[in-house]
KEVOVEX-37239 format. One line per 3 residues: number of its first residue (from 1); for each residue z negated, x negated, y of N, C-alpha, C. Coordinates in steps of 0.02 Angstrom, whole numbers, plus 50000, padded with zeros to 5 digits. Atoms other than C-alpha are relative to their C-alpha. Last residue first. Layout:
BEGIN
NUM> Z:X:Y:Z:X:Y:Z:X:Y | ...
//
This chain:
BEGIN
355> 50045:50006:50058:51236:49884:49277:50037:50018:49936 | 50017:50068:50017:51367:49847:49411:49957:49994:49937 | 49941:50037:50023:51462:50009:49441:49984:49929:49976
352> 49964:49966:50055:51309:50120:49449:50056:49958:49972 | 50040:50005:50061:51206:49999:49553:50038:50029:49940 | 50000:50070:50020:51344:49983:49681:49960:49990:49936
349> 49936:50013:50033:51367:50172:49685:50005:49928:49977 | 50002:49966:50066:51181:50195:49721:50065:49987:49962 | 50044:50040:50043:51190:50065:49860:49995:50030:49930
346> 49967:50062:50021:51343:50150:49936:49956:49957:49954 | 50025:50015:50068:51264:50324:49938:50028:49933:49974 | 49992:49942:50045:51275:50349:50128:49974:49981:49931
343> 49962:50019:50059:51278:50174:50205:50015:50058:49953 | 49958:50058:49990:51223:50209:50384:50046:49986:49940 | 49945:49985:49955:51158:50387:50375:50048:49942:50006
340> 50019:49999:49930:51051:50356:50221:50062:50011:50043 | 49949:50003:49949:51070:50394:50036:49971:50001:50071 | 49974:49934:49981:50918:50358:49927:50053:49993:50055
337> 49933:49991:50028:50901:50180:49864:50031:50067:50020 | 49984:49935:50031:50750:50126:49966:50072:49999:49974 | 49992:50023:50068:50657:49978:50042:50014:50061:49956
334> 49929:50012:49998:50653:49992:50230:50026:49980:49932 | 49989:50071:50011:50466:49973:50202:50075:49982:50005 | 50042:50036:49951:50427:50143:50278:50003:49925:49991
331> 49966:50002:49936:50574:50215:50179:49960:49961:50053 | 50050:50031:49954:50496:50170:50012:50033:49991:50069 | 50008:49964:49937:50609:50295:49920:49945:49971:50044
328> 49958:49941:49991:50683:50231:49757:49995:50026:50072 | 50029:49941:50030:50611:50056:49766:50049:50058:50007 | 50049:49991:49946:50594:49921:49715:50038:50011:50065
325> 49964:49993:49937:50698:49939:49558:49950:50016:50054 | 50029:49953:49952:50602:49877:49407:50040:49997:50065 | 49995:50026:49931:50705:49797:49269:49972:50053:50046
322> 50026:49957:49947:50670:49825:49084:50005:49963:50067 | 49955:50012:49944:50779:49735:48957:49982:50046:50058 | 50032:50041:49948:50629:49734:48841:50047:49983:50057
319> 50059:49966:49974:50682:49878:48728:49969:49963:50059 | 49981:49943:49958:50856:49802:48709:49939:50034:50031 | 49994:49940:50041:50788:49635:48644:50011:50061:50046
316> 50063:49973:50024:50820:49502:48776:50013:50057:49951 | 50014:50027:50066:50984:49408:48793:49934:50025:49971 | 49951:49978:50050:51050:49514:48937:49985:49976:49929
313> 50032:49957:50050:50893:49497:49043:50045:50015:49940 | 50065:50026:50022:50945:49347:49150:49971:50041:49943 | 49990:50059:50041:51128:49397:49162:49935:49975:49970
310> 49968:49976:50062:51082:49570:49225:50012:49941:49952 | 50054:49974:50041:50965:49492:49353:50027:50023:49932 | 50042:50055:50020:51106:49386:49424:49943:50023:49954
307> 49964:50040:50050:51228:49531:49423:49958:49942:49975 | 49998:49962:50063:51104:49645:49512:50033:49958:49946 | 50068:50002:50029:51072:49512:49646:49998:50037:49933
304> 50011:50068:50024:51257:49488:49679:49932:49994:49966 | 49963:50008:50063:51280:49677:49689:49988:49930:49971 | 50043:49970:50052:51145:49684:49823:50033:49993:49932
301> 50052:50050:50013:51251:49564:49926:49951:50026:49947 | 49969:50056:50035:51399:49683:49908:49949:49945:49984 | 49989:49985:50071:51292:49835:49951:50031:49943:49961
298> 49941:49958:50009:51239:49750:50112:50006:50018:49927 | 49982:49976:50067:51075:49672:50169:50063:50043:50003 | 49930:50008:50018:51081:49587:50338:50017:50019:49929
295> 49948:49974:49957:50899:49554:50380:50070:49990:49970 | 49943:50035:50029:50759:49535:50256:50061:50029:50033 | 49933:49972:50004:50618:49591:50371:50046:49952:49962
292> 49957:50049:50034:50429:49564:50367:50067:50033:49988 | 49967:49985:50063:50314:49659:50485:50043:49942:49974 | 50034:50039:50052:50191:49601:50618:50033:50010:49932
289> 49984:50071:49991:50306:49657:50759:49966:49955:49948 | 49976:50021:49935:50292:49836:50696:50018:49926:50002 | 50038:50056:49972:50190:49854:50536:50024:49975:50068
286> 50072:49997:50012:50235:50021:50457:49962:49948:50041 | 50024:49932:49985:50410:50050:50525:49925:50008:49990 | 50020:49988:49931:50424:49858:50528:49983:50073:50017
283> 50066:49970:49997:50421:49832:50340:49979:50022:50070 | 50017:50001:49929:50606:49798:50322:49936:50039:50010 | 50071:50004:49984:50672:49759:50149:49990:49995:50075
280> 50009:50017:49929:50837:49791:50061:49925:50002:50015 | 49938:49988:49964:50907:49820:49886:49996:49980:50073 | 50022:49980:49933:50763:49735:49795:50062:50010:50043
277> 49943:49995:49955:50790:49724:49608:49976:50025:50067 | 49992:49947:49950:50642:49667:49505:50068:49995:50034 | 49984:50018:49931:50609:49567:49347:50010:50061:50045
274> 49954:49947:49979:50516:49621:49189:50017:49988:50074 | 49991:49991:49928:50437:49465:49115:50052:50054:50012 | 50060:49968:49973:50366:49458:48938:50003:50006:50076
271> 50009:49933:50028:50535:49427:48855:49941:50037:50029 | 50054:49996:50049:50567:49280:48972:49992:50072:49975 | 49972:49999:50068:50739:49279:49055:49946:50003:49946
268> 49973:49934:50017:50666:49331:49223:50029:50004:49929 | 50044:49964:50046:50557:49174:49230:50029:50067:49977 | 49990:50023:50069:50701:49075:49303:49958:50040:49950
265> 50030:50062:50023:50695:49175:49464:50011:49984:49927 | 49987:50003:50072:50795:49303:49563:49976:49933:49974 | 50024:49938:50029:50724:49342:49736:50012:50004:49925
262> 50071:50008:50017:50746:49160:49787:49974:50062:49964 | 50008:50056:50045:50936:49150:49793:49929:49987:49977 | 49975:49981:50066:50948:49323:49867:49991:49944:49948
259> 50057:49981:50042:50839:49262:50011:50022:50019:49930 | 50032:50061:50024:50990:49173:50085:49942:50016:49953 | 49951:50038:50039:51093:49334:50095:49968:49936:49972
256> 49997:49972:50068:50942:49436:50149:50047:49958:49956 | 49934:49976:50019:50920:49319:50298:49997:50027:49929 | 49959:50044:50041:50737:49302:50344:50068:50033:49989
253> 49932:49981:50018:50638:49383:50485:50033:49945:49959 | 49983:50054:50046:50448:49384:50513:50069:50017:49971 | 50024:50002:50069:50434:49509:50655:50021:49936:49964
250> 49956:49962:50044:50459:49475:50841:49973:49995:49928 | 49945:49968:49965:50369:49410:50995:50044:50042:49956 | 50011:49928:49996:50200:49373:50915:50057:50038:50034
247> 50020:49982:49932:50211:49188:50957:49986:50075:50008 | 50065:50031:49987:50211:49141:50772:49975:50018:50070 | 50051:49960:50034:50354:49265:50741:49930:49973:50016
244> 50008:49938:49961:50459:49178:50874:49947:50045:49968 | 50036:50018:49938:50427:49011:50788:49989:50061:50044 | 50071:50006:50016:50474:49090:50622:49959:49980:50061
241> 50030:49933:50007:50641:49149:50694:49925:49997:49984 | 50003:49967:49934:50674:48970:50754:49972:50071:49994 | 50053:50027:49958:50624:48886:50590:49995:50036:50067
238> 50020:49947:49953:50728:48999:50479:49946:49977:50048 | 49940:49968:49973:50828:48880:50368:49984:50051:50054 | 49961:50049:49962:50678:48766:50342:50062:50031:50032
235> 50038:50017:49939:50568:48915:50293:50041:49951:50043 | 49990:49948:49951:50701:48977:50172:49964:49985:50066 | 49930:49997:49981:50709:48813:50078:50013:50053:50053
232> 49984:50054:49952:50520:48791:50082:50072:50003:50023 | 49949:50046:50024:50500:48965:49999:50014:49945:50052 | 50027:50068:50002:50335:49042:50052:50052:49948:49978
229> 50033:50016:49936:50399:49212:50110:49978:49927:50002 | 49950:50002:49947:50520:49222:49963:49968:49978:50066 | 49965:50063:50006:50389:49179:49834:50049:49990:50057
226> 50048:50052:49983:50285:49324:49897:50031:49931:49996 | 50007:50000:49927:50436:49439:49896:49950:49948:50023 | 50005:50067:49970:50469:49386:49717:49998:50000:50076
223> 49964:49981:49939:50426:49553:49636:49996:49940:50046 | 50002:50048:49945:50376:49497:49461:50045:50026:50056 | 49946:49985:49954:50338:49636:49337:49992:49954:50061
220> 50014:50007:49928:50230:49560:49202:50062:50018:50039 | 49945:50028:49961:50223:49602:49017:49980:49998:50073 | 49944:50012:50045:50101:49649:48879:50059:49967:50034
217> 49941:49960:49984:49948:49631:48990:50057:49980:49953 | 49987:49951:50051:49791:49561:48909:50061:50044:50012 | 50046:49944:49991:49714:49463:49052:50010:50055:49947
214> 50064:50019:50030:49802:49305:48989:49948:50055:50008 | 49995:49990:50072:49969:49389:49028:49934:49985:49966 | 50003:49927:50012:49914:49401:49209:50007:50015:49926
211> 50069:49978:49987:49872:49215:49216:49993:50075:49987 | 50041:50018:50058:50039:49172:49133:49927:50023:50009 | 49981:49965:50062:50140:49269:49261:49952:49984:49943
208> 50057:49964:50028:50047:49212:49417:50014:50032:49932 | 50049:50046:50029:50169:49075:49469:49942:50036:49965 | 49980:50019:50068:50307:49204:49492:49948:49955:49967
205> 49993:50072:50008:50217:49277:49642:50016:49982:49928 | 49950:50023:49952:50226:49456:49707:50017:49926:49990 | 50017:50056:49957:50136:49526:49555:50057:49984:50048
202> 49955:50009:49943:50128:49681:49446:49978:49940:50041 | 50033:50021:49938:50047:49688:49275:50052:49985:50054 | 49962:50046:49959:50134:49789:49140:49961:49984:50063
199> 50024:50014:49932:50034:49874:49003:50043:49947:50034 | 49964:50061:49981:50118:49949:48850:49984:49987:50074 | 49970:50001:49933:49988:50074:48792:50036:49934:50009
196> 50029:50048:49954:49939:50116:48612:50033:50006:50068 | 49999:50065:50034:50029:50201:48468:49967:49945:50042 | 49948:50045:49974:49982:50374:48531:49996:49933:49963
193> 49938:49993:50039:49883:50500:48426:50058:49959:50027 | 49964:49940:49978:49740:50528:48548:50067:50009:49964 | 50040:49942:50020:49627:50404:48456:50035:50066:50017
190> 49992:49993:50072:49767:50277:48474:49959:50059:49973 | 49932:49978:50014:49771:50305:48661:50011:50011:49925 | 49997:49928:49985:49582:50295:48676:50069:50027:49985
187> 50041:49965:50050:49581:50125:48589:50005:50075:50010 | 49963:50003:50063:49725:50061:48696:49962:50036:49944 | 49944:49953:49997:49637:50124:48851:50041:49999:49936
184> 50028:49932:50006:49477:50034:48800:50055:50052:50003 | 50019:49988:50070:49571:49872:48768:49973:50071:49990 | 49939:49989:50038:49653:49882:48938:49985:50014:49927
181> 49969:49937:49977:49486:49905:49026:50062:50016:49959 | 50039:49944:50026:49398:49770:48923:50032:50067:50018 | 49993:49999:50072:49534:49641:48956:49964:50060:49970
178> 49935:49973:50020:49541:49686:49141:50007:50005:49924 | 49995:50028:50067:49357:49662:49174:50064:50028:49969 | 50059:50043:50011:49332:49687:49362:49999:49968:49931
175> 50040:49967:50052:49512:49749:49383:49940:49956:49984 | 50055:49963:49970:49566:49668:49546:49961:50041:49950 | 50058:50043:49991:49670:49535:49459:49940:50036:50031
172> 50034:50015:50063:49792:49665:49392:49937:49958:50009 | 50043:50057:49985:49832:49736:49564:49962:49979:49937 | 49976:50034:49939:49980:49855:49540:49961:49936:50015
169> 50061:50009:49959:49945:49905:49360:50019:49956:50059 | 50003:50057:49955:50102:49973:49275:49932:49999:50036 | 50044:49991:49942:50089:50090:49125:49999:49936:50041
166> 50002:50056:49953:50225:50105:48991:49956:50018:50061 | 49992:49980:49930:50193:50228:48850:49989:49940:50046 | 50062:49991:49962:50210:50138:48682:50014:50023:50071
163> 50037:49942:50023:50354:50155:48558:49937:50016:50038 | 50021:50013:50069:50421:49981:48586:49954:50055:49975 | 49974:50065:50021:50428:50019:48772:49971:49985:49931
160> 50034:50041:50049:50405:50200:48822:50036:49933:49989 | 49964:50061:50018:50451:50308:48970:49957:49957:49954 | 50032:50061:49978:50369:50481:48973:50036:49938:49972
157> 49958:50036:49953:50491:50625:48954:49972:49931:50018 | 49942:50029:50034:50406:50688:48796:50047:49962:50046 | 49941:49961:49984:50242:50708:48893:50062:49969:49966
154> 49980:49961:50058:50096:50627:48803:50064:50040:50012 | 49981:50047:50053:50070:50490:48933:50028:50037:49939 | 49939:50036:49979:50071:50620:49073:50025:49957:49942
151> 49943:49953:50000:49948:50737:48987:50065:49968:50021 | 49974:49987:50068:49839:50583:48950:50056:50053:49998 | 49928:50017:50006:49827:50536:49134:50029:50016:49931
148> 49960:49969:49946:49663:50624:49176:50075:49987:49991 | 49996:49929:50013:49582:50581:49008:50043:50036:50051 | 49953:49989:50055:49624:50399:49036:50008:50075:49986
145> 49933:50013:49975:49538:50399:49205:50052:50014:49946 | 49982:49943:49958:49382:50479:49134:50071:49993:50027 | 49992:49941:50043:49374:50351:48994:50023:50061:50041
142> 49937:50008:50037:49405:50203:49111:50013:50061:49956 | 49947:49961:49967:49267:50269:49225:50067:49993:49964 | 49978:49944:50040:49129:50214:49106:50059:50038:50029
139> 50010:50010:50072:49047:50104:49236:50021:50063:49962 | 50066:49984:50026:49121:50139:49407:49995:49988:49924 | 49995:50004:50073:49280:50046:49458:49931:50015:49970
136> 50061:50017:50036:49305:50081:49643:50014:50001:49925 | 49986:50002:50071:49453:50080:49763:49937:49977:49964 | 50011:50061:50039:49386:50123:49934:50019:50010:49927
133> 50027:49979:50065:49456:50253:50052:49997:49940:49955 | 49990:49927:50002:49491:50232:50237:49972:50029:49935 | 49998:49970:50066:49425:50056:50267:50006:50075:50006
130> 50049:49946:50002:49470:49988:50438:50007:50037:49934 | 49989:49945:50046:49559:49821:50427:49943:50050:50005 | 50064:49975:50024:49569:49697:50571:50014:50063:49958
127> 50004:49936:50035:49724:49595:50604:49929:50016:49980 | 49956:49991:50058:49729:49461:50737:49991:50068:49968 | 50035:50009:50064:49575:49433:50846:50045:50007:49939
124> 50053:50050:49997:49648:49406:51019:49969:49985:49932 | 49972:50063:49978:49817:49494:51015:49948:49944:50000 | 50024:50020:49934:49740:49633:50912:50029:49933:50018
121> 49981:50066:49977:49812:49726:50763:49976:49988:50071 | 50003:49999:49927:49729:49871:50673:50012:49929:50025 | 49992:50067:49972:49778:49892:50491:50004:50005:50076
118> 49960:49995:49939:49707:50054:50422:50003:49930:50031 | 50029:50025:49938:49647:50025:50245:50048:50013:50057 | 49957:49985:49943:49675:50109:50078:49964:49979:50064
115> 50028:49958:49947:49585:50022:49936:50052:50014:50053 | 50026:50037:49942:49686:49955:49792:49974:50049:50051 | 50073:50009:49999:49730:50012:49617:49978:49954:50057
112> 50007:50038:49938:49907:50076:49638:49926:49990:50014 | 50065:49990:49969:49918:50131:49455:49994:49954:50061 | 50026:50065:49978:50103:50135:49413:49935:50012:50037
109> 50044:50007:49943:50155:50287:49314:49984:49927:50013 | 50061:50034:50020:50301:50332:49200:49957:49994:50062 | 50046:50026:49948:50452:50445:49214:49944:49960:49966
106> 50055:50043:50021:50604:50508:49119:49957:49975:50059 | 49981:50068:49983:50706:50654:49191:49941:49954:49982 | 50000:50028:50068:50704:50837:49145:50026:49929:50005
103> 49936:50012:50033:50665:50881:49326:49991:49972:49930 | 49941:50019:49961:50578:50993:49294:49981:49949:50055 | 49952:50029:50046:50453:51029:49155:50064:49977:50034
100> 49938:49963:50002:50364:51145:49276:50049:49976:49946 | 50009:49928:50011:50185:51090:49251:50066:50036:49988 | 50032:49987:50064:50219:50904:49228:49996:50075:49985
97> 49953:50020:50052:50344:50889:49371:49971:50016:49931 | 49948:49948:50001:50228:50985:49486:50050:49987:49945 | 50030:49941:50034:50086:50868:49438:50049:50058:49997
94> 49996:50010:50072:50200:50722:49482:49968:50058:49962 | 49931:50002:50025:50229:50788:49658:50005:49991:49924 | 49965:49936:50006:50046:50841:49685:50072:49994:49974
91> 49984:49984:50070:49956:50678:49645:50045:50060:49992 | 49927:49996:50007:49958:50611:49823:50022:50016:49928 | 49962:49979:49941:49773:50563:49815:50074:50003:49981
88> 49929:50015:49998:49648:50550:49673:50029:50021:50067 | 49969:49993:49935:49458:50541:49659:50074:49978:49997 | 49957:49942:49995:49401:50571:49480:50037:50008:50066
85> 50039:49937:50000:49253:50453:49487:50044:50062:50013 | 50062:49999:50037:49366:50307:49533:49963:50066:50007 | 50048:50043:49965:49502:50278:49662:49932:49996:49965
82> 50064:49982:50030:49649:50344:49561:49948:49951:50027 | 50058:50022:49960:49814:50339:49655:49937:50029:49970 | 50056:49957:50019:49971:50346:49546:49937:49972:50033
79> 50064:50031:49982:50135:50274:49607:49944:50051:49993 | 50038:49969:49945:50271:50363:49512:49937:49959:50014 | 50070:50021:50009:50384:50252:49406:49961:50025:50060
76> 50042:50017:49943:50549:50346:49402:49932:49975:49977 | 50054:49956:49981:50677:50348:49262:49963:49975:50061 | 50030:49968:50058:50826:50270:49174:49946:50050:50019
73> 50072:50013:50001:50927:50234:49332:49969:50038:49941 | 50018:50041:50057:51114:50235:49296:49927:49982:49996 | 49994:50071:49984:51174:50293:49467:49981:49954:49942
70> 49930:50015:49990:51207:50471:49405:50011:49925:50014 | 49966:50000:50066:51030:50479:49337:50073:49980:50008 | 50022:50060:50036:50958:50429:49507:50035:49995:49932
67> 49970:50059:49969:51059:50558:49602:49983:49937:49962 | 49928:49996:50012:51011:50697:49481:50036:49939:50029 | 49988:50020:50069:50829:50644:49484:50074:50000:49984
64> 50011:50072:50005:50825:50653:49673:50016:49975:49930 | 49941:50034:49972:50904:50826:49667:49992:49924:49998 | 49943:49987:50045:50769:50890:49549:50063:49965:50025
61> 50005:50047:50056:50633:50805:49651:50056:50011:49950 | 49986:50069:49977:50691:50896:49808:49999:49952:49940 | 49927:50010:50001:50702:51067:49724:50018:49929:50021
58> 49976:50027:50064:50516:51057:49685:50075:49986:49998 | 49944:49958:50021:50472:51079:49871:50029:49972:49935 | 50032:49939:50025:50300:50999:49896:50053:50050:49979
55> 50005:50000:50072:50400:50838:49906:49960:50058:49972 | 50071:49988:50014:50451:50875:50085:49993:50007:49924 | 50023:49952:50049:50621:50806:50136:49923:50004:49995
52> 50072:50015:49996:50678:50723:50295:49963:50049:49954 | 50035:49984:49938:50861:50735:50243:49927:49978:49999 | 50063:49965:50015:50918:50729:50061:49961:50020:50063
49> 49993:49935:50033:51101:50690:50101:49934:50038:49992 | 49935:49968:50005:51070:50551:50226:49995:50068:49967 | 49978:49978:50066:50902:50487:50284:50067:50034:50003
46> 50001:49928:50007:50889:50398:50452:50024:50019:49930 | 49953:49979:50052:50843:50218:50489:49992:50076:49992 | 50027:49973:50063:50756:50185:50654:50056:50016:49951
43> 50055:49953:50004:50796:50045:50673:50007:50051:50056 | 49979:49930:50008:50939:49925:50639:49939:50044:49986 | 50049:49967:50043:50885:49755:50708:50016:50075:49998
40> 49971:49987:50066:51040:49669:50777:49954:50036:49952 | 49928:49985:50000:50946:49593:50923:50028:50009:49930 | 49963:50061:49985:50757:49602:50896:50075:50017:49998
37> 50046:50051:49975:50623:49737:50882:50033:49932:50013 | 49974:50068:50008:50727:49894:50858:49953:49949:50033 | 49954:50020:49947:50614:50049:50853:50027:49930:49987
34> 49980:50070:50000:50516:50143:50718:50052:49987:50055 | 50022:50032:49938:50445:50314:50766:50018:49926:50004 | 49970:49971:49939:50545:50413:50639:49981:49962:50063
31> 49928:50013:49999:50503:50302:50490:50032:50024:50065 | 49989:50070:49983:50317:50302:50527:50074:49984:50006 | 50028:50010:49933:50308:50492:50529:50012:49929:50024
28> 49948:49990:49950:50427:50505:50380:49973:49988:50071 | 49963:50063:49991:50294:50429:50267:50053:50006:50054 | 49971:50022:50064:50191:50586:50296:50034:49933:50013
25> 49976:50068:50012:50075:50647:50435:50028:49993:49930 | 49931:50003:50023:50070:50835:50460:50026:49931:49986 | 49977:49946:50043:49910:50837:50563:50074:49993:49984
22> 49976:49943:49961:49858:50669:50633:50033:50052:49954 | 49941:50017:49960:49834:50495:50560:50027:50057:50043 | 49995:50070:49980:49664:50489:50473:50054:49988:50052
19> 50061:50022:49966:49619:50674:50463:50007:49929:50027 | 50007:49961:49938:49795:50735:50423:49940:49975:50040 | 49955:50030:49950:49812:50591:50300:49999:50039:50065
16> 50025:50066:49982:49657:50652:50208:50045:49966:50052 | 50055:49997:49950:49708:50835:50213:49976:49932:50023 | 50063:49992:50036:49876:50800:50126:49944:50000:50052
13> 50063:50006:49963:50052:50820:50196:49940:50010:49953 | 50027:49933:49990:50203:50787:50087:49931:49990:50032 | 49954:49961:49958:50315:50635:50076:49980:50073:50000
10> 50030:49984:49935:50188:50509:50011:50049:50035:50048 | 50010:49928:49992:50244:50517:49828:49975:50021:50069 | 50057:49987:49955:50322:50341:49824:49991:50075:50010
7> 49993:49936:49964:50435:50310:49674:49936:50013:50040 | 50065:49980:49972:50465:50141:49592:50010:50059:50048 | 50008:50003:49927:50634:50142:49505:49929:50021:50020
4> 50052:49952:49984:50654:50099:49320:49984:49992:50074 | 50021:50002:49930:50817:50013:49269:49950:50057:50014 | 50040:49939:49994:50834:49985:49082:49970:49999:50071
1> 50068:50006:49973:50973:49856:49087:49966:50069:50001
//
């Protein structure tokens, strides 16, 4: 399998986060303040070997790459934040990689094309969103956006599929005219001496694969967390926890062991579907009692998921045996592969010995 790990760059301070959340805010802020919300809930989680790192230190990304390479990961997919008219956030870690040439480790980008909002919860009115920065698509902005990422796409380390640089789009349906946008990037790529772009649309629901392909995407990365939350089988097995969630007493909790049967789907064997691996999931550091938890993940259960995905992709052409690992370092979602205090590097070792 060609395992590509999503990579969150929000582990260094930026002026915008300082203004919105307080000086020095990073992903670690939410991780450190998390607390157990039900019996057996393991929070807060603590990092292991890498500690509470700061991505403004280039040595961190070099060590991360070494750990990932040793585990069999092909490269990182850095989340890329472009809000229109040249406005970017959290671009520093990848820019450091481009300027320095280190780490010498493959990478690609995933355009996280959505507005940033502050989620404010109320017992009377539910969730209310306060807009922090809006995702926009100004006329002609596709050209400016492409020009900004061309140095990345042209880098010899950039991950390619069938000779084309791979670009993930997080919210494919939010592109006002996806076909035109993708076609323009393909035209600009060929004008720049590339063979085009291999576009991958991201979704939480397996039912959306064909609709995303119809927008002009070459493949679809399915992260079945949406299917998982709506699975009748899982709902019936978790009626009591769901009742507690409905009263606001605890988060939305499913068994990771049972969810494993839903996280891997029939569509994964399609050549135009790139499946996902989800080692663990706990969104409560970000969302508190309104979060979603897959409780009880272990390296052995993760191995079962890897084996199932490996079987599904094994008959595809080698170039298309792409699997997205969600994620390398989404600590605020309890969704990470980096060593922690509880399991050390057990998840990395499981990946290494199974793929």
